[in-house]
Backbone as numpy.savetxt, mean C-alpha at the origin, in Angstrom:
# Nx Ny Nz CAx CAy CAz Cx Cy Cz
40.57 20.86 -44.92 39.66 19.01 -45.43 41.10 18.43 -44.03
39.70 17.49 -43.62 39.35 16.53 -42.46 40.16 15.24 -42.34
41.26 14.86 -40.79 41.96 13.77 -41.33 40.95 13.01 -39.74
40.62 11.99 -39.71 40.20 10.96 -39.13 40.73 9.48 -38.50
41.06 9.47 -37.92 41.95 7.94 -37.71 41.02 6.72 -36.98
40.72 5.98 -37.28 40.35 4.45 -37.39 40.54 3.60 -36.45
39.69 3.84 -34.86 40.38 3.20 -33.81 39.02 2.24 -33.66
39.89 1.40 -34.60 38.58 0.35 -33.53 38.69 -0.48 -32.60
39.43 -0.45 -30.89 39.13 -0.43 -29.91 38.79 0.53 -29.03
38.83 2.03 -30.04 37.88 3.19 -29.44 37.28 3.34 -29.85
36.35 2.47 -30.77 35.20 2.93 -31.05 34.36 1.18 -30.45
35.24 0.24 -30.25 34.47 -0.70 -29.33 34.34 0.13 -27.54
34.21 0.21 -27.08 34.85 1.42 -25.67 33.80 2.42 -25.75
33.67 2.83 -26.59 32.31 4.18 -26.72 31.17 3.20 -26.69
31.00 2.52 -28.03 29.68 1.72 -27.46 29.89 1.55 -26.78
30.09 0.36 -26.18 30.89 -0.63 -24.75 29.31 0.65 -22.74
30.55 1.64 -23.25 30.17 2.46 -22.60 28.63 3.48 -22.87
28.65 3.76 -23.62 27.16 3.79 -24.29 26.15 2.92 -23.64
26.73 2.01 -24.58 25.11 1.07 -23.56 25.09 0.42 -22.36
26.36 0.64 -21.30 26.20 0.10 -19.92 25.67 1.80 -19.52
26.30 3.03 -19.70 24.99 4.41 -20.00 24.03 4.36 -19.89
22.79 3.33 -21.26 21.92 3.00 -21.96 21.10 1.90 -20.21
22.49 1.61 -19.82 21.51 0.41 -19.19 20.73 0.67 -17.43
22.18 1.81 -17.36 21.55 2.68 -16.18 20.32 3.41 -15.97
20.34 3.30 -17.44 19.08 5.32 -16.75 17.36 3.72 -17.03
18.06 3.18 -18.22 17.19 1.73 -18.07 16.53 1.19 -16.25
17.19 0.89 -15.72 17.23 0.38 -14.87 16.58 1.36 -13.15
17.20 3.00 -13.45 16.55 3.09 -12.24 15.09 4.02 -12.76
15.00 3.67 -14.41 14.05 4.25 -14.81 12.51 3.57 -14.10
13.00 1.56 -14.27 12.78 0.62 -13.69 11.80 0.64 -12.23
13.26 1.11 -11.66 13.00 1.19 -10.56 12.53 2.28 -9.38
12.63 3.27 -10.28 11.37 4.04 -9.34 10.33 3.61 -8.91
9.51 4.42 -9.96 7.78 3.29 -9.78 7.92 2.45 -9.63
8.72 1.70 -9.24 8.80 0.13 -8.85 8.94 0.24 -7.41
9.44 1.15 -6.50 9.45 1.30 -5.58 8.10 1.96 -4.76
8.01 2.76 -6.04 7.17 3.90 -5.19 5.74 2.29 -4.92
5.53 2.04 -6.21 3.78 1.47 -6.21 4.28 0.32 -5.64
5.70 -0.38 -5.47 5.96 -1.62 -3.53 5.52 -0.70 -1.99
6.15 0.56 -2.08 6.09 2.15 -1.07 4.59 1.66 -0.50
3.18 2.01 -1.89 1.30 2.38 -1.40 1.34 1.31 -1.11
1.58 0.33 -1.62 0.90 -0.81 -1.46 1.25 -1.92 0.01
2.78 -1.42 -0.33 2.88 -2.51 1.67 3.12 -2.24 2.91
2.17 -2.84 3.51 1.56 -2.63 4.84 1.01 -1.53 4.66
0.06 -1.21 3.90 -1.83 -0.26 4.17 -1.74 -1.04 5.12
-2.55 -0.34 5.86 -3.52 0.38 6.79 -4.98 -0.51 7.07
-5.19 -1.13 5.78 -6.15 -2.54 5.91 -5.69 -3.35 6.06
-4.34 -3.61 5.64 -3.68 -4.61 5.97 -4.08 -5.12 7.87
-3.04 -3.99 7.98 -2.19 -3.65 9.74 -4.42 -3.81 10.12
-4.98 -3.81 9.53 -6.42 -3.44 10.65 -6.99 -4.33 10.68
-6.53 -5.44 9.69 -7.45 -6.97 9.05 -6.36 -8.23 9.59
-5.86 -7.59 10.27 -5.25 -8.47 11.13 -4.92 -7.83 12.43
-5.83 -6.97 13.06 -6.71 -6.76 14.07 -7.23 -7.03 14.92
-7.81 -7.45 13.65 -9.64 -7.74 13.63 -10.60 -8.94 14.10
-10.92 -9.19 15.61 -10.26 -10.20 16.16 -12.11 -10.45 16.44
-13.05 -10.98 16.22 -14.60 -11.67 15.82 -14.64 -12.54 16.08
-15.39 -13.22 17.46 -15.22 -14.30 17.81 -16.95 -14.17 18.76
-18.14 -14.95 18.11 -18.97 -15.19 19.32 -19.08 -15.77 20.10
-19.69 -14.94 21.22 -19.88 -15.62 23.20 -20.33 -16.44 23.31
-20.53 -17.55 23.84 -21.17 -17.90 24.21 -21.51 -18.01 25.37
-23.32 -18.36 25.56 -23.68 -18.22 26.71 -24.45 -16.70 26.98
-25.10 -16.05 26.35 -25.50 -14.83 26.51 -26.47 -14.95 26.91
-27.30 -13.93 27.80 -28.13 -14.25 28.83 -28.84 -13.43 27.66
-30.77 -13.12 27.57 -31.10 -12.36 27.25 -31.76 -11.92 27.80
-32.07 -10.68 27.41 -32.60 -9.26 28.65 -34.45 -8.82 28.30
-34.92 -8.59 29.69 -36.01 -9.44 29.27 -36.37 -7.74 29.98
-36.03 -6.51 29.73 -37.65 -5.30 30.23 -38.81 -5.30 31.42
-38.13 -4.67 31.24 -39.92 -4.84 32.73 -40.36 -3.95 33.36
-40.95 -3.47 32.01 -41.02 -1.68 32.12 -43.03 -1.83 31.66
-43.37 -1.27 32.96 -44.77 -1.55 32.37 -45.71 0.44 32.12
-46.39 -0.08 31.10 -46.31 0.85 30.49 -47.80 0.89 30.70
-48.57 0.71 31.09 -49.65 0.63 32.04 -49.64 1.59 32.91
-48.89 1.95 33.67 -48.54 2.21 35.00 -49.05 4.49 33.94
-49.49 4.79 35.16 -49.32 5.97 34.71 -47.97 6.35 35.75
-47.12 7.96 35.56 -46.09 7.97 35.49 -46.50 9.34 36.04
-45.16 10.24 37.76 -46.11 10.85 38.59 -45.76 12.75 37.70
-45.13 12.43 36.51 -45.33 13.52 36.30 -46.23 14.18 34.11
-46.68 13.26 34.44 -47.90 13.03 33.19 -48.60 13.76 33.84
-49.72 13.75 35.02 -50.54 14.22 35.59 -50.21 15.67 36.35
-49.29 16.40 36.04 -49.26 17.92 36.00 -48.85 18.50 34.63
């Protein structure tokens, strides 16, 4: 025959320790995936590349006119 002693303060302390342990496990279980997602989305190459790109329209671009005469026979065409 077993004899058990009922200790209310010990029971309350044990339940409190279990709740604290469960809260720690839950916090770590949520914190690690959050860090992973935050780490792969923060300062990605796409964001850095977009910050470095500077596109501007140049003023006063002159047109390039070619002066090639296609009617003239070249020296190596006749050989």
